[in-house]
Structure formats: C-alpha cells, structure tokens
C-alpha positions in Angstrom: 0.1 0.0 0.2 1.1 3.4 -0.8 0.8 6.1 1.6 0.4 9.8 1.5 3.7 11.0 0.5 5.9 12.7 3.1 9.7 13.3 3.1 11.8 13.2 6.1 13.5 16.5 4.4 10.9 18.8 3.8 11.4 21.1 0.8 12.1 24.7 1.6 9.5 27.3 1.7 10.3 28.9 -1.7 10.6 25.5 -3.2 7.2 24.6 -2.0 5.7 27.5 -3.2 7.4 27.4 -6.6 5.8 23.8 -6.9 2.4 25.2 -5.8 2.6 28.1 -8.4 3.4 25.3 -11.1 0.2 23.5 -10.2 -1.9 26.5 -10.5 -0.7 28.4 -13.7 -3.6 30.9 -13.2 -1.8 32.5 -10.3 1.1 33.4 -12.7 -1.0 34.6 -15.6 -0.8 38.4 -16.1 1.4 38.5 -13.0 3.7 41.0 -14.7 0.9 43.4 -15.3 -0.4 43.0 -11.8 3.1 43.6 -10.3 3.6 46.7 -12.5 0.2 48.2 -11.1 1.2 47.2 -7.7 4.6 49.1 -8.1 2.6 52.0 -9.6 0.5 51.9 -6.5 3.4 51.9 -4.2 5.0 54.8 -6.2 2.0 56.9 -5.4 2.2 56.5 -1.7 5.8 58.1 -1.8 4.4 61.3 -3.6 2.9 62.6 -0.4 6.3 63.0 1.7 7.7 64.9 -1.5 4.7 67.1 -1.6 5.0 68.0 2.0 8.8 68.9 1.6 8.1 71.0 -1.3 5.1 72.7 0.4 7.1 73.4 3.6 10.3 74.4 1.8 9.0 76.1 -1.5 5.7 77.3 -0.5 5.3 78.1 3.2 8.8 79.3 3.4 9.0 81.3 0.3 11.2 84.5 0.3 8.1 86.6 -0.1 5.7 84.8 2.2 3.7 81.8 1.8 2.7 81.1 -1.9 -0.7 79.7 -1.5 -1.0 79.3 -5.3 1.8 76.8 -5.2 0.4 75.1 -2.0 -2.9 74.6 -4.1 -0.9 73.3 -7.1 1.0 70.8 -4.8 -2.3 69.7 -3.1 -3.8 69.3 -6.6 -1.1 67.0 -7.6 -1.0 65.0 -4.3 -5.1 64.5 -4.8 -4.6 63.4 -8.2 -1.8 60.8 -7.1 -3.9 59.5 -4.2 -7.0 59.0 -6.7 -4.9 57.2 -9.2 -3.3 55.2 -6.6 -6.8 54.0 -5.2 -7.9 53.1 -8.9 -4.7 51.1 -9.5 -4.9 49.3 -6.2 -8.6 48.3 -6.9 -7.3 46.9 -10.2 -4.6 45.0 -8.5 -6.8 43.5 -6.0 -9.4 42.5 -8.7 -6.8 40.9 -10.8 -5.3 39.3 -7.8 -8.4 37.7 -6.4 -9.5 36.4 -9.8 -6.1 34.6 -10.4 -6.1 33.6 -6.9 -9.4 31.8 -7.0 -8.7 30.3 -10.5 -5.6 28.9 -9.4 -6.5 27.4 -6.2 -9.8 26.1 -7.8 -7.3 24.2 -10.2 -5.4 23.2 -7.3 -8.6 21.7 -5.3 -9.7 19.8 -8.6 -6.1 18.5 -9.1 -6.1 17.2 -5.6 -9.7 15.8 -5.5 -9.2 14.0 -8.6 -6.0 12.3 -7.6 -7.5 11.4 -4.5 -10.1 9.3 -6.5 -6.8 7.7 -8.4 -5.7 6.3 -5.1 -6.4 2.8 -3.9 -9.1 2.3 -1.3 -6.3 0.9 0.9 -4.3 4.4 0.5 -7.4 6.5 1.0 -8.1 4.3 4.3 -4.7 5.0 5.5 -5.5 8.6 6.3 -8.8 9.6 8.5 -11.3 11.1 6.2 -11.7 14.3 7.8 -7.9 14.8 7.7 -8.0 14.0 4.0 -10.7 16.4 3.3 -9.0 19.0 5.3 -6.0 18.7 2.8 -8.1 20.1 -0.1 -10.5 22.4 1.8 -9.0 24.2 4.8 -5.4 23.7 3.9 -6.3 25.2 0.6 -7.9 28.1 2.2 -4.7 29.2 3.9 -3.2 29.3 0.6 -5.9 31.4 -0.5 -5.6 33.9 2.2 -2.0 34.5 1.8 -2.2 34.5 -2.1 -5.1 37.2 -2.0 -4.0 39.3 1.0 -0.4 38.5 2.0 0.8 38.0 -1.6 -0.1 41.6 -2.8 1.0 43.1 0.4 4.1 41.4 0.0 4.8 42.9 -3.3 3.4 46.4 -2.2 5.4 46.4 1.0 8.8 45.4 -0.6 8.3 48.1 -3.3 7.5 50.5 -0.8 10.5 49.7 1.3 12.8 50.1 -1.9 11.3 53.3 -3.0 11.3 54.7 0.5 14.9 53.7 0.9 15.7 55.4 -2.2 14.3 58.6 -1.2 15.7 58.5 2.2 19.1 58.1 0.8 18.4 61.0 -1.5 17.3 63.3 1.5 20.0 62.1 3.9 22.4 59.3 3.5 23.2 59.6 7.1 19.7 59.1 8.3 19.0 56.3 5.8 22.0 54.6 7.4 20.6 55.1 10.9 17.0 53.6 9.9 18.5 50.5 8.4 21.0 50.1 11.2 18.0 50.0 13.6 16.2 47.4 11.5 19.1 45.1 10.4 18.9 43.2 13.7 15.0 42.6 13.3 15.5 41.6 9.8 18.3 38.7 10.9 16.1 38.0 14.1 12.9 37.5 12.2 14.6 35.2 9.6 15.7 33.0 12.3 12.2 32.8 13.7 10.9 31.6 10.3 11.9 28.1 10.9 10.3 28.2 14.3 7.2 29.4 12.9 7.0 27.0 10.1 7.0 24.2 12.4 4.4 25.8 14.5 2.2 26.5 11.7 2.7 22.9 10.3 1.4 21.7 13.6 -1.6 23.8 13.4 -2.6 22.3 9.8 -2.1 18.7 11.2 -4.3 19.4 14.2 -7.0 20.8 11.9 -7.1 17.7 10.1 -7.4 15.8 13.5 -10.2 18.0 14.5 -12.1 17.7 11.3 -11.7 14.0 11.4 -13.0 13.8 14.8 -15.9 16.0 14.2 -16.7 14.1 11.0 -16.8 10.5 12.8 -18.9 12.0 15.7 -21.5 13.3 13.3 -21.6 10.4 10.9 -21.6 7.8 13.7 -24.1 9.9 16.1 -26.6 7.1 16.1 -23.9 4.2 16.9 -22.7 6.6 19.6 -26.1 7.1 21.2 -26.9 3.5 20.8 -24.0 2.4 22.8 -24.2 5.2 25.3 -20.5 6.4 24.8 -21.5 9.9 24.4 -19.0 10.9 27.1 -16.0 8.9 25.6 -16.8 10.5 22.1 -17.0 14.0 24.0 -13.5 13.3 25.5 -12.1 12.6 22.1 -13.5 15.6 20.7 -12.3 17.6 23.7 -8.9 16.0 23.2 -8.7 17.1 19.5 -10.2 20.7 20.2 -7.4 21.0 23.0 -4.6 19.9 20.6 -5.8 22.3 18.0 -5.9 25.0 20.7 -2.5 24.5 21.9 -1.0 24.3 18.5 -2.8 27.6 17.3 -1.9 29.2 20.5 1.9 28.3 20.1 1.9 29.6 16.5 0.0 32.8 17.4 2.4 33.7 20.3 5.5 33.0 18.2 3.8 35.3 15.4 2.9 38.1 17.9 6.4 38.0 19.4 7.7 38.7 15.6 5.2 41.5 15.2 5.8 43.1 18.5 9.6 43.1 17.8 8.8 45.0 14.8 6.6 47.6 16.6 9.2 47.9 19.1 12.2 48.5 16.5 9.6 50.9 14.7 9.2 53.0 17.7 13.0 53.2 18.6 13.7 54.0 14.8 11.5 57.1 14.8 13.0 58.2 18.0 16.6 57.9 16.9 15.9 59.4 13.5 14.1 62.4 15.1 17.0 63.0 17.4 19.5 62.8 14.6 17.4 64.6 12.2 17.0 67.5 14.5 20.9 67.6 15.0 21.4 67.6 11.1 18.9 70.4 10.8 20.5 72.5 13.6 23.8 72.1 11.8 22.2 73.1 8.4 22.5 70.0 6.8 18.7 69.5 6.4 16.0 71.7 5.9 12.6 71.6 7.8 10.6 70.1 4.8 13.4 67.6 4.3 13.1 66.5 7.9 9.3 66.5 7.8 9.3 64.5 4.5 11.8 62.1 6.0 9.8 61.4 9.1 6.9 60.6 6.6 9.2 58.3 4.9 10.2 56.6 8.1 6.5 55.7 8.5 6.3 54.3 5.1 9.4 52.2 5.7 8.6 51.2 9.0 4.8 50.1 8.4 5.7 47.7 5.4 8.5 46.2 7.5 6.2 45.7 10.5 3.7 44.1 7.9 6.3 42.1 6.2 6.8 40.3 9.5 3.1 39.5 9.7 3.1 38.4 6.0 6.0 36.2 6.5 4.0 34.5 9.3 1.0 33.9 7.1 3.4 32.7 4.5 4.6 29.9 6.8 0.8 29.0 7.4 0.3 28.9 3.6 3.4 26.9 3.0 2.4 24.4 5.7 -1.0 24.0 3.9 0.7 23.9 0.4 2.8 21.1 1.7 -0.3 19.1 3.0 -2.0 19.4 -0.3 1.3 18.6 -2.4 1.5 15.5 -0.2 -1.7 14.3 -1.9 -0.7 15.2 -5.3 2.7 13.6 -5.0 1.3 10.3 -3.6 1.7 7.7 -6.6 -1.8 6.3 -7.7 -1.0 2.6 -6.8 -4.1 1.8 -8.9 -3.4 3.8 -11.9 -5.4 4.3 -15.1 -3.2 3.2 -18.1 -4.8 6.1 -19.9 -4.4 6.3 -23.6 -2.3 3.2 -23.8 -4.9 1.0 -22.1 -7.3 -1.5 -23.8 -10.8 -1.0 -24.1 -12.8 -4.2 -23.8 -15.4 -5.1 -26.3 -18.9 -5.5 -25.2 -20.2 -9.0 -24.2 -20.5 -11.4 -21.3 -16.9 -11.2 -19.6 -14.6 -14.2 -19.0 -12.6 -13.9 -15.8 -9.3 -15.7 -14.8 -7.3 -15.6 -11.5 -3.7 -16.7 -12.4 -1.8 -17.5 -9.4 -3.2 -14.5 -7.4 -1.8 -13.5 -4.1 -2.5 -10.5 -2.0 -1.3 -9.2 1.4 -2.4 -6.0 3.4 0.5 -3.7 4.3 2.3 -5.2 7.5 0.1 -8.3 7.6 0.3 -11.7 6.4 -1.1 -12.9 3.0 -4.9 -13.0 2.8 -4.9 -14.7 -0.7 -2.5 -17.6 -1.7 -2.0 -18.6 -5.4 -5.5 -18.4 -6.1 -6.1 -19.8 -9.8 -9.6 -20.0 -11.2 -11.5 -19.6 -14.4 -15.0 -18.0 -14.5 -16.9 -18.5 -17.7 -19.0 -15.8 -19.6 -22.8 -15.7 -18.2 -21.8 -17.8 -15.4 -23.5 -17.1 -11.9 -20.8 -17.9 -9.0 -21.1 -17.6 -5.5 -18.1 -17.2 -3.5 -18.4 -18.3 0.2 -16.3 -18.8 3.5 -16.0 -17.8 6.8 -15.2 -14.3 7.9 -11.7 -13.4 7.0 -11.4 -16.2 4.4 -10.5 -13.7 1.7 -14.1 -13.1 -0.1 -14.1 -9.4 0.0 -10.6 -9.4 -1.3 -11.5 -11.5 -4.1 -14.3 -9.0 -5.2 -11.9 -5.9 -4.8 -9.4 -7.4 -6.9 -12.2 -8.1 -9.5 -13.1 -4.5 -9.7 -9.7 -3.2 -9.4 -10.1 -1.2 -6.1 -6.9 -3.1 -5.3 -4.3 -4.7 -7.3 -2.9 -8.1 -6.5 0.6 -8.4 -4.7 1.4 -11.4 -7.1 0.0 -13.0 -10.1 -2.7 -11.4 -12.4 -6.3 -11.0 -12.8 -7.4 -11.1 -16.5 -10.7 -10.2 -18.1 -11.4 -11.6 -21.5 -7.7 -12.4 -21.4 -6.5 -9.0 -20.8 -4.6 -8.2 -17.6 -6.9 -5.9 -15.5 -4.1 -3.4 -15.0 -4.3 -2.8 -18.7 -7.7 -1.9 -19.2 -8.7 1.8 -19.3 -10.6 2.9 -16.2 -13.4 4.4 -18.3 -13.8 0.9 -20.0 -13.5 -1.0 -16.8 -16.2 1.2 -15.0 -18.4 0.7 -18.0 -17.9 -3.1 -18.2 -17.8 -4.0 -14.6 -20.1 -2.8 -11.8 -20.0 -3.7 -8.1 -23.1 -3.5 -5.7 -21.6 -3.3 -2.1 -23.6 -4.7 0.8 -24.6 -1.3 1.9 -25.3 0.9 -1.1 -24.2 4.5 -0.7 -27.0 7.1 -1.5 -26.3 10.6 -2.0 -28.6 13.3 -0.2 -31.0 13.7 -3.1 -34.2 12.1 -4.6 -34.5 8.4 -5.5 -34.5 9.2 -9.4 -31.2 11.3 -8.9 -29.5 8.2 -7.1 -30.6 5.8 -9.7 -29.4 7.6 -12.6 -26.3 9.0 -10.7 -23.7 7.2 -12.9 -25.2 8.0 -16.5 -27.5 10.7 -18.0 -30.8 8.7 -18.5 -34.2 10.3 -18.6 -36.9 9.6 -16.3 -39.0 7.5 -18.8 -35.9 5.0 -19.0 -35.8 4.7 -15.4 -39.4 4.1 -14.9 -39.1 1.3 -17.5 -36.2 -0.2 -15.7 -38.2 0.0 -12.4 -40.7 -2.2 -14.1 -38.2 -4.6 -15.7 -36.7 -5.2 -12.1 -40.1 -5.7 -10.9 -39.6 -2.7 -8.4 -42.5 -0.6 -9.8 -44.9 -1.3 -7.1 -42.3 -0.5 -4.6 -41.9 2.8 -6.1 -45.6 3.6 -6.4 -45.7 3.0 -2.5 -43.0 5.6 -1.8 -44.4 8.9 -0.6 -43.4 10.9 -3.7 -42.4 8.0 -6.1 -39.2 8.6 -7.8 -38.9 12.0 -6.3 -38.9 10.7 -2.8 -35.8 12.4 -1.0 -33.5 9.7 0.4 -31.9 11.9 3.1 -28.2 12.2 4.0 -26.3 9.0 3.1 -29.9 7.4 2.6 -30.9 7.6 6.3 -34.4 8.2 5.1 -34.7 4.9 3.9 -34.3 1.4 5.2 -31.2 -0.8 4.6 -33.3 -2.8 2.2 -34.7 0.0 0.3 -31.1 1.6 -0.3 -30.1 -1.9 -1.7 -32.9 -1.7 -4.2 -31.7 1.8 -5.4 -28.1 0.6 -5.9 -29.5 -2.3 -7.7 -31.4 -0.4 -10.0 -28.6 1.9 -10.3 -26.3 -0.9 -11.4 -29.0 -2.4 -13.8 -29.0 1.0 -15.7 -25.3 1.1 -15.9 -25.6 -2.2 -18.0 -22.4 -4.0 -17.0 -21.2 -7.2 -18.5 -19.6 -8.4 -15.2 -21.7 -7.9 -12.2 -20.0 -8.2 -8.6 -22.5 -8.5 -5.8 -21.6 -8.3 -2.1 -24.6 -10.2 -0.6 -27.5 -7.8 -1.1 -29.9 -9.7 1.2 -27.7 -10.2 4.3 -29.7 -7.8 6.6 -33.2 -7.1 5.2 -36.6 -8.0 6.1 -38.2 -11.1 4.2 -40.5 -9.0 2.1 -37.5 -6.8 0.9 -35.6 -9.7 0.5 -38.0 -11.2 -2.2 -38.1 -8.0 -4.0 -34.1 -7.9 -4.0 -33.9 -11.6 -5.2 -36.3 -10.8 -8.2 -34.3 -7.8 -9.0 -31.3 -9.8 -8.8 -32.4 -12.3 -11.0 -33.3 -9.7 -13.7 -30.1 -7.8 -13.2 -27.9 -10.9 -13.6 -29.6 -12.5 -16.5 -27.1 -12.7 -19.6 -24.3 -11.4 -17.5 -21.4 -12.9 -15.8 -22.0 -12.5 -12.0 -19.9 -13.2 -9.0 -21.6 -12.9 -5.6 -19.8 -12.6 -2.0 -22.5 -14.9 -0.5 -23.0 -14.6 3.4 -26.1 -16.8 3.2 -26.1 -20.4 1.7 -29.5 -19.5 0.4 -27.6 -17.2 -2.0 -25.5 -20.1 -3.2 -27.9 -22.5 -3.9 -29.1 -20.3 -6.7 -25.5 -20.0 -8.2 -24.4 -22.2 -11.0 -21.3 -22.9 -9.2 -19.8 -22.2 -5.6 -16.5 -21.3 -4.9 -15.5 -22.1 -1.3 -12.6 -20.3 0.4 -10.8 -21.0 3.6 -7.8 -18.8 4.8 -7.1 -17.3 1.4 -7.3 -20.5 -0.7 -9.9 -21.9 -2.7 -10.6 -25.4 -1.3 -13.8 -26.3 -2.9 -15.6 -25.5 -6.2 -18.7 -26.9 -7.8 -22.5 -26.8 -7.9 -24.3 -26.6 -4.4 -26.1 -30.0 -5.1 -22.6 -31.7 -5.3 -20.8 -29.8 -2.6 -23.5 -30.1 0.0 -23.1 -34.1 -0.1 -19.1 -34.0 0.1 -17.2 -33.8 3.2 -15.5 -30.4 3.4 -16.0 -26.9 4.7 -19.1 -26.3 2.5 -21.1 -29.1 3.9 -20.0 -27.9 7.2 -21.3 -24.2 6.6 -24.6 -25.7 4.8 -25.2 -27.8 8.1 -24.6 -24.7 10.5 -26.9 -22.7 8.4 -29.7 -25.3 8.4 -29.3 -25.5 12.2 -29.5 -21.9 12.5 -32.7 -21.9 10.3 -34.4 -24.6 12.4 -33.4 -22.9 15.7 -34.9 -19.5 14.4 
C-alpha cells in the first residue's frame, strides 16, 4: 500500500511555493501586469512626503511669504496621485483575487481527482476528515495568503525599496541610521521563520485531526447514542479541540512576538531618526521640509517592514498548507489508469481468470494464496467462506479497487491493470453490501452514473419488478432519500443500488451479498431484481447466506485465503468439507430460528 507522500527532509519554503505555482498556472497569468500596477500603487504612496517637503520649503517658506497658489498646485498633484493610487490598487486587487480563485480552484480539482486515483487502501490509511482538510481548509490558508499576503508583500517590498531610495536622497546619514536599527530585526525574523514554520505545520495537522474527529462523531451519531458512549466521544472531541488550541496558541504567540518586535524597533527607529535629524537640521544639513518628509518616509518604511513580518507569518501558514496538499498530489496512484495506452474491452459477457493471485495487506500476512480460477462468460458464481477467508479481497481485485501483490487478474484474457478505467467502469459494476446514497431523490440516485431520462428509469424499475415499490414511496421516484440515504431502510437503499447497477448495463456484475440484513418482504424484492439484473451477464456474488449460493451455477469455497472447493451446490453439500459444514450450520440456525 502507498501512504500519503511525506519526506523526512521537507522542501524549503520557496521550493514549496514554486511547486504550488506550477500546479496553479492561473496564479502566474498576467502576474507581470499586476506587479507593475502594484509598483505604480506603491510609487503613489511616496508622493505625499515629497509634496510635504515641497510645500514646506518652497511654498510656506517662500522668500516673499507663503505662496498659497503653489500650495494649491502641490495639493492638487497630491490629490490626483492619491486617486490614481486608489484606482490602481482596486485593479490590482481584482486581478489578484481573480487569479487566486482560478489557481486555487485548479489546485483543488487536481487534488480531488488524484484522491480518486488512489487505491481504497491508501485512502483508508488517512482519516477521512484529515484527507478532506487537505483540499479544503489547507487550500483556504493558501488562498488567504495569495489574496492578501501576496499583494501586501509585493507592495511592501516595493514601498521599502522606494522609501529607502528617497531616504538616501534626502539624507544618507539618516538612511544608514534607519537601516541600522532594522537590520537586527531582519536577522532575528529570519531565524524565527523556521520556528514559525514548525508551529504552523502543527496547526494544519491539528486541523485535520479536528475535522476527522468531528466528522466521525456526526456520521456515527446513532451508533454513539445506541452504545451510550457520548462521554467517551466528547472526550475524544475535547482532546482534538485542545490539541488544535495548543498548536494554534503556540503559533500565534510566536507570530505575535515577531510582530511586537517590529513595533518596538519601529518606535525606536522613529525616536532615533527624530534626534539625529534635529541635530542635522540644527547644523544646516537638512531643511525643515526635508526633515518632515523624512519622518513621513520613516513611517512608510517601518509600516511595511512590520507588515512584512506578519506576512511572512502568513506565508509559513500557507506553506504548511501547500505542503499538505502537495503530499496528496505527490502520492503515487498505486491503482493507476493506463490512460491512452490502455485497452478498451469489447461489449459482451466477460470471462474472468485468476492466475496464481496472491494479496497481502501492508504489514500483514497474505490473505490470498496462489488463487487460480477460471470463470466462464454468463456464469453465476457464489463465493462463500468464513469471515476473513478472503471473499471481500477477491471482489475488490475483480473491480480493481486494489491490485494483486502477485499473479494476475484477467478479463477476457487482458490483464485488468491494462484496461482503461473508463472501459473497466463501463464493463464491470459492483453492488456493495450497503449501497451508498447521496442526499437527493431516488431518481437522482438511480441515474447517478449516467445521463438517463425519467422514462428509461421508470421502464427499468418495471423490468426489475420494483414499480410497485416505487409507487408505494411518498413521492415516488421524487422521494428524498436523506443524507447517506438515512430516510430509507437498508433494504430500500439496496434496491436503489441495484437499479443504479441495472441502468449502468455492465457485463460483469460483482455483488456483495445484497440480502444479508433485510426483512423477508424486501429480500423477495431484492432477489427478483437480482435475477433480472444478472440475466445474460457474468455475475459473482460474495455470499453470506447459503441460500444465495443455492441459486448459483457454481460455488467457490474459500478458507484462509485459498480456494478449497468448487462446484454446484447440490454436489458440494454432499461431499465432506468446509461447504457441507457451512450448510449444516446454516440449516441448524434456520431450524433454531
């Protein structure tokens, strides 16, 4: 089994961001134009200090007294620049939000589709809530950074660069003083990034644990109540919530420390600049306007530096989310679609061959041993055996939910691993023991797998002998089934699953005992539907009841991962062996009931 990809040596933050951008090309589309507009927005912000300096030195301190006309002209220029800056900022944000949503939608689709390419074993190795969090909340953290942190980072860096250039132009000495105050902060923040990265990675993991615990509690609510384990479940939830609280608190404390350091250094810098600037002014090395402009520039410089520390914190959170999403995308699809190089099987009843097939779950003993069986087209086969004998594994290999560890499963002489998924899903259908229904109507669930009109569904229900059952439903085919089909009984959910398989029109039907937990009346309906469904097709039923095996052409008996008997029910029941023992036990239970 393949588990979700994770490396002991995680890629650096910039490597993760680069990889993420490669998977979301929309984030780069038009990025140059957006960057230029962002820089134009930034340039507009440094106009105000220049205007302040000009008004102070050229207009207010004009040789003949204050020049109000010049003041108005400078103010008009400043107002025009502010309006232009606001307009460009709006355009930048719209472009960035559009690109971000497009790129992250692509990332979500890529991750979701890849999850469906992973085997059942790989999916089951990760708690469902945690898996969902990787393509929901983890992507949301990326979205927040790209939409807000990304543009702020660009603007902040541009603003720092332009402010530094103007500060050097006004006073190289004060520029050196300003940077001298901030260099220790820059070095310290850089060192803190590693610690923040670890902290935010822990937050993303705890979010996954929390969602997993919540989803299990909601889905299993009836089981929790029936067994009276509300307190134990609440304790598990409390533990997950507390784990998330601790991780989030640790991350925020470290983030706040970095931000507070920026605030402190910013205040110290302003005080030092004011003292040194006043001394320079007193010595005639700066005019009053230049000093005022420089103080404005210090504000423009310190604000983005402080914001940059916060943005880098958000970046660490986003990188942690990006890594978790990339772990999904980078997980090899162990049950991979051969794609265009694969084989399309022709229509017609399928012949099945197991050639020395063996299978072992990760870290466990083999559950199938050298299974070699031939199943002819249009055969009706029942597979029976004690719990753990390998029946379900046999079925999963037939539908390629898993691949054999050794040997080969062939359909019409073609290795099942060489059959394109589209062709395999068209030719082979599996009806599980508990048919999964979506929160919609009976009609929508029946035609879930194909675009089929209502009239065809109604005809199919008649052909399956289920028209009277449909007529008895509150709203017929338009009856809502509820979340996970909970508004219907287990037997009714099974009837919907059978109708869905019938309309899929497969050539090989794999059934996991459809009548194992239903009332007698529903069992009769299901059995009649099964007879119609399996007619003319190759059908293999994982039988939990001997009564199901009686109706099959042949019975395959499994014991501890091996096929120990095979033949028609009538012969096997008279021969000494596991099947006769199973039959005797079943008869005794029936008589006892």
